[in-house]
Every structure is written in C-alpha cells, then in structure tokens.
C-alpha positions, 0 to 999 in steps of 0.5 A: 746885705746879700750883694755884699757876700757875692762881691766878696766872693769875687776876690777868690774867683780867679785863683793864681795858676798852679805851677806846671809841676804840682807841689807836693802836699806838706808832710803830715804831723810826725807820729810818736817815735817808734823804736829804731829799725834794724839797719838790715831793714833799710831799703836799697839793694843792687842796681837792676840792669834795664830797670829805669826811673823817671819823674816827669813832674821833676822834669817840668819843675826843673827844666828851663822851659818848665820854669819859663812856662810857669812864670808866663802863666803866672803873669797871664793870671795876674793880668786877668786878675787885674782886669777883673779887679778893675771891673769890680772896683766901681761896684765895690765903691757903690756898695760902700756908699749903699752901706753908708746910706742904708739907715736912711733908706726904706727896705724897698729902696735898699732892696732895689739898689742891691738888685741893681748892684747884683745885676752889675756884678753878674757879668764881672763874676762871669768874666772872672770864671771865664778867665779862670777856665782860660788860664787852666786851658792855657796851662794844659796846652803848655804842658801838652806842647812841652810833652811833645818836645819831651818825649823824644828826649826821654826816648833818647836817654832811655836808649842811651842808658840801656833801659828795658823798663821805665817806672814813674819814680814817684811810685817807687817806695825804695830801692837802688835809684841809680838808674834815675833818668830825671837829671839827664832828661832835664839836661836834654830838654834844656838843650832842646828848648828853653821857652815856648810861645804861651798866650792866654786861650780865648774860650767862648763864654759859658751859657747863662743859667736858665732863669727860674720861672 
C-alpha cells in the first residue's frame, strides 16, 4: 500500500543531530603496499617563527562548552523524536489493522482508508521536518554563540605565542607543528566558560505545498 511507504519514511525524518565538530570520514581502503620511501622524504623541518596553526573543529570537539553543547543538542533531538514518535504510533496501529483486514475489503474501501491514513500522517510528517529544521537552527546558533566567546581566546593565545600568521591546521599537509595553538585555545576557552544556554529554536511552519489542479 502507498501509505505504508510514507509511514516507514517517518522513522528517519528526524535524524540525530550532528555533533558541533563534524566527525571525519572513515579512511579509504588501503592501497597496495608501495616500496618504503627514503627517510629524507619525511615531512618535517624547522619551526617557522610567527607561523601558527589552529583547528577550530578540534577546539569544539574537546572544549568543555563544545562537549556540553553537543550533549544538549542530542537531548533536544531525542525529545523531538519522542514527540514525533508519539504522534505516529496510533497511525501505525491503524495501518496494521488495515493490513490485517485488507483481504476483506474492496479496492475502493482500501483506497478510502489509505487516503484517510495519509491525511492523518501528513501533519506528523510536517512536524518531523519542522523539528529537524529547528534542531539544525539550534545547532547553528550554539556554534555562533561559542564562536563569540572563542574569538578573544584565540586572539589572546595568538599574541601570547608571538604569531604573525595563523593557518587552519586541517589544511596543512605536513611540517613542524610546534606552533599549534589548539591545546592552548581549548584550555583558555575552558577557563572562560563550560556551558551556555541552549533551547530548541521555534521556527514558523513551512508553507503547505500547492495543491495540483
């Protein structure tokens, strides 16, 4: 039945919120072993004064406020999922009843009941999609709020270390990483704050799609 496919899709409409620092993709399958490179080819070299590195993703993943925010958003996601599940459960029960009685119904009767179930499911689907948008808006707002507190910490550590140029650590292919500011920035942010207020954003409902004539 058509309605069965639409109902099963609701299970994945509200995906778990991603952590504040996105996880890296798993490494690709290893290529066939190549001959060992000579030791001279190993990347490294002298420390370059004034050139510093920072990973904002690692700061968010390791700082106490980042860990708190990820946990809080996960909790809000679970609450929203429970809300959608509660709305969906009675419809799924009626769908199971319809399946059990399908052999006794005429095609017109089945079609009418499927249409009625689809009409009941539509607002549940809309709520799931809205909650997903709200969780993502909440996550973005939390990152922005942490960023406001993070920037002065970065500036202070940058000055303290005598930096003249700052690179994203994640774009560096190799070299002397001695001027990596990440750990110092995490410590500075931990000293500044460990949590922030995070509540689920309330967004206006998306407009209903236009009915086909």
